[in-house]
Legacy VTK file of the C-alpha trace (Angstrom):
# vtk DataFile Version 3.0
C-alpha trace
ASCII
DATASET POLYDATA
POINTS 433 float
109.733 110.016 127.536
106.368 110.227 126.951
103.910 107.446 125.669
101.621 110.722 125.426
101.132 114.027 126.271
101.675 113.789 130.293
102.170 110.590 130.385
105.151 109.149 131.596
107.208 106.237 130.816
110.841 104.796 131.094
112.390 103.335 127.785
114.945 101.031 127.936
117.795 100.567 125.310
120.487 98.916 126.318
120.619 95.387 125.117
121.406 93.659 128.853
118.699 95.820 130.333
116.707 94.681 128.295
116.825 90.565 128.358
116.643 91.420 131.700
113.347 92.817 131.718
112.519 90.174 129.634
113.726 87.488 131.088
112.023 88.457 135.052
108.205 87.658 134.721
108.401 87.472 138.731
109.954 91.252 138.480
108.364 93.377 135.739
104.714 92.280 134.467
103.013 92.508 131.256
99.457 93.721 132.934
98.656 97.122 132.716
96.890 95.905 135.767
99.733 97.266 137.762
100.201 100.712 135.835
100.811 103.543 138.431
99.737 105.857 136.283
96.606 104.094 135.826
95.946 102.689 139.398
96.770 107.097 140.376
93.751 108.254 138.069
96.281 110.332 136.213
95.718 109.362 132.520
92.929 111.220 130.674
90.755 108.671 129.221
91.384 110.127 125.871
94.878 108.861 125.638
96.790 107.086 122.964
98.327 105.124 125.649
94.851 104.863 127.824
93.808 102.673 124.817
95.682 100.737 124.173
97.573 99.788 127.033
94.586 98.525 128.693
93.943 95.259 130.728
92.191 92.557 128.823
92.099 89.172 128.340
95.175 88.757 125.691
98.465 86.897 126.279
100.572 89.908 125.697
98.783 91.555 128.835
98.916 88.751 131.386
101.781 86.805 133.490
101.593 83.769 135.504
98.842 80.823 135.500
96.590 82.747 132.777
99.339 83.804 130.846
99.965 79.657 130.162
96.685 78.849 129.775
96.564 81.558 126.432
100.173 80.790 125.095
99.628 77.002 125.497
96.458 77.660 123.566
98.004 80.202 120.779
101.080 77.265 120.266
99.292 74.184 120.311
97.049 75.284 117.902
99.744 77.505 115.634
101.955 74.286 115.814
99.557 71.974 114.066
100.878 73.855 110.691
102.602 72.125 108.653
105.671 73.947 107.616
106.603 72.472 104.624
102.993 72.358 103.287
102.799 76.247 104.610
106.072 76.878 102.416
104.699 75.351 99.118
101.045 77.193 99.282
103.186 80.670 100.644
105.158 79.635 96.767
101.567 79.520 95.214
100.271 83.258 96.441
103.911 84.793 95.844
103.730 83.646 91.883
100.325 84.762 91.642
100.920 88.179 92.649
104.242 88.394 90.813
102.834 87.053 87.696
100.543 90.120 87.908
103.640 92.396 87.394
106.349 90.502 86.201
105.601 91.364 81.927
105.347 95.045 83.082
109.351 95.472 83.568
108.568 98.276 86.666
105.893 97.839 90.005
105.486 99.389 93.455
106.775 96.368 95.535
105.527 97.528 98.965
101.341 97.814 97.962
101.194 94.714 95.124
103.567 92.171 96.574
105.546 93.056 99.923
101.244 93.593 102.144
99.726 91.106 100.048
101.419 88.214 100.533
101.407 87.802 104.421
97.754 89.307 103.982
96.531 85.973 101.919
98.454 83.679 103.879
97.001 85.070 107.002
93.813 84.984 105.563
94.019 81.058 104.971
95.834 80.035 107.542
92.919 81.376 110.109
89.782 79.965 107.990
89.279 84.218 107.499
86.677 85.121 104.432
87.786 88.217 102.167
84.117 90.765 103.828
85.730 89.567 107.946
89.233 90.114 106.858
88.886 93.397 105.038
87.078 94.750 107.824
89.537 93.324 110.300
92.180 94.969 108.554
90.635 98.532 108.282
90.506 98.233 112.121
94.228 96.786 112.380
95.202 100.126 110.442
93.549 102.350 111.821
95.373 101.154 115.550
98.675 101.124 113.687
98.324 104.226 112.557
97.582 105.760 115.623
94.855 108.246 114.358
91.934 105.938 116.539
93.401 103.373 118.202
90.063 102.651 120.181
88.297 102.416 116.877
90.518 100.647 115.264
90.560 98.007 118.443
86.529 97.866 118.997
86.402 97.493 114.706
88.916 94.727 114.632
86.871 92.851 117.276
83.630 93.221 115.744
85.128 91.286 112.574
86.915 88.606 114.702
83.648 88.134 116.648
81.910 87.302 112.960
84.766 85.388 112.510
84.404 83.607 115.649
80.315 82.865 115.436
81.608 81.275 111.538
83.511 78.833 112.767
81.506 78.030 115.423
78.912 77.353 113.057
81.407 75.639 110.300
84.620 74.641 111.480
87.846 74.276 109.642
91.131 72.948 109.737
92.482 76.474 110.465
93.869 78.105 113.244
91.018 80.158 114.784
88.919 76.841 114.369
91.929 75.032 116.393
91.892 77.438 119.278
87.730 77.046 119.351
88.188 73.714 119.725
90.926 74.128 121.825
91.290 71.984 125.724
91.979 75.363 127.356
87.950 76.433 126.333
88.880 79.940 125.334
85.770 82.468 126.316
84.622 84.802 123.041
86.538 87.640 124.670
89.691 85.492 124.863
89.029 84.511 121.372
88.646 87.448 119.700
91.923 88.972 121.787
94.386 85.626 120.643
93.727 86.276 116.735
93.870 89.802 117.007
97.296 89.079 118.826
98.452 86.833 116.404
96.585 87.816 112.973
97.672 91.903 113.803
101.077 90.095 113.930
101.289 88.678 110.653
99.292 91.580 109.193
101.258 94.643 110.563
104.520 93.232 111.109
105.143 91.150 108.890
104.906 93.052 105.596
107.417 95.838 107.162
109.532 92.707 107.227
109.172 92.038 103.780
109.800 95.658 102.616
112.283 96.207 105.023
114.482 93.567 103.925
113.644 94.244 99.822
115.188 97.352 100.880
118.224 96.813 102.607
118.692 94.400 99.913
118.172 96.712 96.579
120.337 100.134 98.252
122.909 97.910 99.920
125.808 97.361 98.582
127.592 94.715 101.032
124.026 92.632 99.718
122.715 93.867 96.811
125.768 92.292 94.565
126.067 88.773 97.147
122.960 88.224 97.203
121.949 88.744 93.744
125.222 86.263 92.524
123.690 83.609 95.621
126.737 83.730 97.899
124.563 85.246 100.145
121.203 82.981 100.983
117.751 84.806 102.475
118.494 84.053 105.380
121.035 85.596 106.165
120.050 89.024 104.973
116.910 88.921 106.797
119.041 88.521 110.017
121.067 91.442 109.521
117.341 93.275 108.685
116.407 92.362 112.107
119.358 93.373 114.029
119.399 96.711 112.538
115.906 97.574 111.021
113.163 95.601 112.794
109.485 95.871 111.434
108.469 96.312 115.689
109.993 99.005 117.154
108.816 98.651 120.488
107.462 96.482 122.591
103.818 97.117 124.605
104.896 98.408 128.298
106.154 96.199 131.249
105.397 97.184 135.052
107.669 97.040 137.446
105.483 94.986 140.198
107.889 96.412 142.931
110.678 99.475 143.046
113.520 97.649 141.906
117.299 98.939 140.566
118.264 98.162 136.560
120.523 99.926 134.620
121.217 102.271 137.096
118.289 103.439 137.475
115.423 103.540 140.233
112.440 102.116 139.210
109.386 102.858 141.157
106.437 99.454 141.282
104.087 100.404 138.354
106.050 102.873 136.535
105.712 101.523 132.587
108.719 100.677 130.600
109.036 100.034 127.056
111.798 98.223 125.436
112.924 99.986 122.121
113.943 96.708 119.563
115.684 98.390 117.547
117.465 100.396 120.085
118.857 97.701 121.698
120.092 95.421 119.168
122.316 98.650 118.120
124.038 98.897 121.697
127.232 99.899 121.269
127.900 97.642 124.621
126.759 94.833 123.368
128.731 91.766 123.803
128.232 89.972 120.461
127.736 92.641 117.730
125.333 90.937 115.293
126.800 88.991 112.543
125.813 86.620 109.167
124.210 83.615 110.745
123.678 85.523 114.365
119.833 85.342 115.553
120.529 87.058 119.296
119.088 89.053 117.750
115.448 90.740 119.877
113.495 91.984 117.118
110.845 88.982 118.170
111.461 90.024 122.080
112.600 87.218 124.506
111.058 85.381 127.173
108.033 84.375 127.966
106.156 87.005 125.890
108.027 86.371 123.374
106.529 86.557 119.749
103.844 83.564 119.491
104.266 83.792 115.528
107.538 84.752 115.013
108.735 81.225 113.630
105.735 81.538 110.483
106.337 85.343 110.489
110.158 84.306 109.716
109.074 81.836 107.018
106.123 83.436 104.924
108.905 86.674 104.544
111.845 84.264 103.909
109.419 82.775 101.037
107.978 86.017 99.632
111.950 87.112 98.889
113.160 83.779 97.737
110.395 83.425 95.458
110.689 87.318 94.161
114.619 86.724 93.941
114.205 84.071 91.866
111.633 84.941 89.424
113.035 87.868 88.897
116.794 88.111 89.847
117.611 91.684 88.171
115.544 93.824 90.454
116.571 97.799 91.002
115.306 100.552 92.589
113.376 102.706 90.315
114.894 106.614 92.330
117.069 107.304 94.765
117.582 105.405 98.458
116.765 108.950 100.358
112.943 108.922 98.644
111.514 105.869 100.204
108.758 107.202 102.285
109.363 105.584 105.611
106.018 104.570 107.900
107.561 105.270 112.048
104.537 104.425 114.322
104.377 103.395 117.978
105.365 100.356 117.504
105.524 99.529 113.521
108.377 100.892 111.107
109.301 100.170 108.089
109.126 101.084 103.990
106.083 102.959 102.471
106.946 102.632 98.718
109.508 101.121 97.241
109.357 101.149 93.260
111.409 98.941 91.235
112.037 98.612 87.737
113.229 94.839 86.029
113.115 93.129 82.706
109.808 92.148 82.044
109.640 88.342 82.302
106.866 85.434 81.666
103.760 84.524 84.116
104.943 81.412 86.180
101.563 80.011 85.941
99.385 77.395 87.631
102.167 75.491 90.157
101.423 72.486 91.913
100.472 73.113 95.479
100.791 71.481 98.991
99.119 67.842 100.229
97.991 69.809 103.703
98.613 72.454 105.639
98.614 71.391 109.045
99.343 68.109 111.218
96.503 64.950 111.301
94.289 65.168 114.074
90.708 63.960 114.163
88.411 62.423 111.242
85.796 64.533 110.809
84.824 66.055 107.554
85.175 69.945 106.783
82.898 72.155 105.006
84.144 73.753 101.969
86.092 76.931 102.979
84.681 80.716 101.943
85.969 82.430 99.288
89.004 84.499 99.748
90.756 87.190 97.642
92.862 84.330 95.629
90.895 81.130 95.597
92.495 79.039 98.431
92.563 75.641 98.707
89.443 73.853 99.134
89.196 72.280 103.279
88.152 68.220 102.098
90.150 66.093 104.342
90.303 65.654 107.635
90.062 68.167 110.636
94.039 69.215 110.735
94.290 68.658 107.243
94.330 71.106 103.794
94.172 69.928 100.324
94.937 71.680 97.834
91.773 73.584 95.852
91.386 76.038 93.320
95.266 77.012 92.205
95.893 80.708 92.885
98.310 80.722 89.901
95.158 80.240 86.904
93.216 83.392 87.610
93.547 84.361 84.062
95.139 88.167 83.334
94.238 91.827 85.660
94.926 92.024 89.343
93.655 89.651 91.230
91.121 90.796 94.506
93.335 92.551 96.883
92.449 94.197 100.524
90.752 97.253 99.994
91.708 98.998 103.674
95.043 97.777 103.439
96.279 99.200 100.210
94.304 102.498 100.989
96.021 102.202 104.493
99.367 102.019 102.729
98.527 104.497 99.861
97.542 107.418 102.418
100.739 106.842 104.578
102.602 107.323 101.350
100.523 110.518 100.327
100.927 111.827 103.892
104.833 111.307 103.933
LINES 1 434
433 0 1 2 3 4 5 6 7 8 9 10 11 12 13 14 15 16 17 18 19 20 21 22 23 24 25 26 27 28 29 30 31 32 33 34 35 36 37 38 39 40 41 42 43 44 45 46 47 48 49 50 51 52 53 54 55 56 57 58 59 60 61 62 63 64 65 66 67 68 69 70 71 72 73 74 75 76 77 78 79 80 81 82 83 84 85 86 87 88 89 90 91 92 93 94 95 96 97 98 99 100 101 102 103 104 105 106 107 108 109 110 111 112 113 114 115 116 117 118 119 120 121 122 123 124 125 126 127 128 129 130 131 132 133 134 135 136 137 138 139 140 141 142 143 144 145 146 147 148 149 150 151 152 153 154 155 156 157 158 159 160 161 162 163 164 165 166 167 168 169 170 171 172 173 174 175 176 177 178 179 180 181 182 183 184 185 186 187 188 189 190 191 192 193 194 195 196 197 198 199 200 201 202 203 204 205 206 207 208 209 210 211 212 213 214 215 216 217 218 219 220 221 222 223 224 225 226 227 228 229 230 231 232 233 234 235 236 237 238 239 240 241 242 243 244 245 246 247 248 249 250 251 252 253 254 255 256 257 258 259 260 261 262 263 264 265 266 267 268 269 270 271 272 273 274 275 276 277 278 279 280 281 282 283 284 285 286 287 288 289 290 291 292 293 294 295 296 297 298 299 300 301 302 303 304 305 306 307 308 309 310 311 312 313 314 315 316 317 318 319 320 321 322 323 324 325 326 327 328 329 330 331 332 333 334 335 336 337 338 339 340 341 342 343 344 345 346 347 348 349 350 351 352 353 354 355 356 357 358 359 360 361 362 363 364 365 366 367 368 369 370 371 372 373 374 375 376 377 378 379 380 381 382 383 384 385 386 387 388 389 390 391 392 393 394 395 396 397 398 399 400 401 402 403 404 405 406 407 408 409 410 411 412 413 414 415 416 417 418 419 420 421 422 423 424 425 426 427 428 429 430 431 432
């Protein structure tokens, strides 16, 4: 295959071969410094592949001790999030968004719900003010679209540098502050790259996971009747989607560190090898085909470079789906399934628009919130959190503890402020399809 015009690569579509690549870091490196085409100078500096797959101090692009140090900081920091408290907060965000359209009897769910739930929750988890998040999402959107990956990467990095500066001055009970304070002592450049990896996953991939799952629930007869009747849980529906329609279509490249044979193919040292996660899950030779409750899919990768935010991503998606189906159980697609536009980028795939109709229901109003988003560590007081699009819980407790402030469900009439960059990108993609 070609990653870009004149940029050769191999594409892995077999399940077992993909597992072998992902589980053998001693043979298959993620470090682009091994890329033979790059080292031989045959890549154009303006190539999409050259701009995207470049050496950088990010856990997804390094190996060995450097990877373990960066990955350890990520896992230690994200591990401080209390899943029960996060679930409750996602429910509050979901209810506040559903309240904006539940009385209308119709809605477009990608722009008004699927994209916004993970964005608003992510802003809270990382202590990111709206102005910085808006700039960050603009950069992420341009990067995902592929129109200007270098510019999008640059704009996102600038926004994240401002977030790091803010959190150095005003630390809070959030993932950004915890990464800054981690004993690994990440540099500012390393902090920016780990935040880009984590926030990019939550805001770029989770909307696709929620949207793809809803599309299946609304259009696939195997799910629509049973799920709405309660005989199939949302978790099983997510498993089905992660097998058959994963929101992350391909991995970033792996590079053999020496010549090797794999699945009957000869790979030279430094060859770029992408794994099609969408294809591997549908491998006809798969010995254990997907079925209800089977989570052996590769939608989040495997091995040392498996997605570090997969647990949080799945929790956000499952709660968002549960709340929507609980609140509006008679959702129906407004239009024909074949009319739904599909985003098909190098990495991300998903539904562009999901118009629905339903019997109008009443607003939920205020709901109780979590007593803490993180686990107790330390006892220093924290300053208030900056304002987010929906008023978040305020940082008022000890470090590592999040207590609820204003309830986002008590916002009065009208649509809440939203992330204009992300919605603008979805609208542009919808028009282009």
